[in-house]
SEDRENSE-6489 format. One record per residue (C-alpha): residue number from 1; x, y, z; residue in one letter. Coordinates in pm, 1 decimal. Example, Ala and Ser with C-alpha at 12.3 -4.5 7.8 and 13.67 -1.06 7.14 Angstrom:
BEGIN
1, 1230.0, -450.0, 780.0, A
2, 1367.0, -106.0, 714.0, S
//
This chain:
BEGIN
1, 17663.5, 9121.7, 5573.5, M
2, 17351.6, 8898.7, 5615.7, A
3, 17178.3, 9253.7, 5717.7, D
4, 17320.5, 9377.6, 5374.3, D
5, 17202.1, 9159.1, 5176.6, L
6, 16834.8, 9129.3, 5271.7, I
7, 16819.2, 9553.2, 5256.6, T
8, 16975.3, 9457.7, 4869.4, R
9, 16715.0, 9183.7, 4775.1, V
10, 16354.2, 9365.3, 4939.7, T
11, 16474.2, 9718.3, 4769.0, S
12, 16485.9, 9539.6, 4402.5, N
13, 16239.4, 9589.2, 4187.5, P
14, 16184.6, 9291.6, 4044.8, K
15, 16191.1, 9133.6, 4336.6, Y
16, 15877.8, 9317.9, 4406.7, Q
17, 15765.1, 9244.6, 4063.8, E
18, 15869.3, 8884.5, 4229.7, L
19, 15610.1, 8900.8, 4517.1, K
20, 15300.4, 9092.5, 4346.8, S
21, 15296.1, 8834.6, 4062.6, K
22, 15338.9, 8594.2, 4291.9, R
23, 15059.4, 8656.3, 4499.8, S
24, 14829.9, 8803.0, 4317.5, T
25, 14819.3, 8430.2, 4087.1, I
26, 14803.1, 8307.9, 4439.4, G
27, 14475.6, 8483.3, 4559.9, W
28, 14318.3, 8465.2, 4246.4, L
29, 14395.7, 8073.3, 4202.2, L
30, 14283.5, 7997.8, 4556.7, T
31, 13984.7, 8208.4, 4575.2, L
32, 13834.3, 8010.0, 4212.6, S
33, 13934.1, 7712.3, 4353.0, M
34, 13762.4, 7795.8, 4722.7, M
35, 13447.2, 7921.1, 4456.8, V
36, 13461.9, 7596.9, 4244.2, V
37, 13493.6, 7332.0, 4545.7, Y
38, 13267.3, 7527.0, 4800.9, Y
39, 12961.7, 7539.0, 4462.7, G
40, 13000.4, 7201.6, 4454.5, F
41, 12949.1, 7141.4, 4848.0, I
42, 12669.2, 7406.6, 4859.6, L
43, 12473.6, 7179.0, 4511.4, L
44, 12493.5, 6916.2, 4789.0, V
45, 12426.1, 7069.7, 5067.8, A
46, 12067.9, 7262.4, 4916.3, Y
47, 11980.4, 7135.4, 4614.4, N
48, 11942.4, 6715.7, 4577.7, K
49, 11758.7, 6759.2, 4353.4, P
50, 11947.1, 6895.7, 4069.1, L
51, 12275.9, 6645.5, 4167.1, L
52, 11999.4, 6350.5, 4154.3, A
53, 11866.4, 6416.4, 3817.4, T
54, 12017.6, 6095.8, 3575.3, K
55, 12213.6, 6188.5, 3190.8, I
56, 12134.1, 6005.3, 2966.4, G
57, 11967.5, 5694.9, 2966.1, G
58, 12145.5, 5484.0, 3230.9, G
59, 12277.8, 5560.2, 3612.3, V
60, 12457.0, 5793.3, 3556.4, T
61, 12373.3, 6184.5, 3761.1, T
62, 12467.1, 6482.7, 3719.2, L
63, 12640.0, 6488.1, 4047.6, G
64, 12907.4, 6300.6, 3918.3, M
65, 13054.7, 6473.4, 3632.3, P
66, 13021.5, 6785.3, 3819.1, L
67, 13194.0, 6621.1, 4141.1, G
68, 13466.6, 6506.3, 3808.8, I
69, 13451.8, 6858.2, 3741.4, G
70, 13632.6, 6984.1, 4048.9, V
71, 13915.5, 6691.1, 4026.8, L
72, 13940.6, 6819.5, 3722.9, V
73, 13972.3, 7218.4, 3784.2, Y
74, 14199.5, 7125.1, 4085.3, T
75, 14402.9, 6937.3, 3803.0, I
76, 14492.6, 7190.6, 3609.0, V
77, 14513.9, 7524.9, 3795.4, I
78, 14808.7, 7333.6, 3962.8, T
79, 14877.8, 7297.5, 3613.4, I
80, 14927.8, 7682.0, 3562.5, I
81, 15084.2, 7785.1, 3880.2, Y
82, 15319.3, 7502.1, 3773.6, V
83, 15408.6, 7604.2, 3437.8, R
84, 15405.9, 8001.2, 3591.6, R
85, 15697.1, 7943.1, 3863.5, A
86, 15834.6, 7685.9, 3631.5, N
87, 15897.6, 8027.6, 3385.5, G
88, 15813.7, 8330.7, 3530.7, E
89, 15897.8, 8353.1, 3890.7, F
90, 16203.4, 8154.9, 3822.0, D
91, 16335.0, 8380.0, 3547.3, D
92, 16234.6, 8680.1, 3767.0, L
93, 16406.0, 8488.5, 4050.9, T
94, 16776.2, 8418.5, 3892.6, Q
95, 16715.4, 8842.2, 3811.6, Q
96, 16678.9, 8939.2, 4128.0, V
97, 16942.6, 8698.3, 4264.2, V
98, 17202.7, 8850.6, 4008.3, K
99, 17105.8, 9174.0, 4153.2, G
100, 17179.0, 9152.1, 4492.9, S
101, 17532.1, 8970.8, 4421.3, M
102, 17649.2, 9281.4, 4307.9, K
//
């Protein structure tokens, strides 16, 4: 019985669509996060004078807003994924469940 359920779920076109969309968005967000994070780390490693450039007349350097930007970017892409997961992915999951219970 379990093998029959697994076969029905995996052969469902909505399951294939869900799997494809989830994988695509996951890889795109992972790649973008890696570019932002490792880009910042490479700047720290190889271009310290750029990050030490003072902004305005104060003591704040360019590295501070860039570092905060990395943190904000992380929060933004997390929100993007959660919204897709709670909307589109949950809808597809429900369609798969309904289709496999027949």
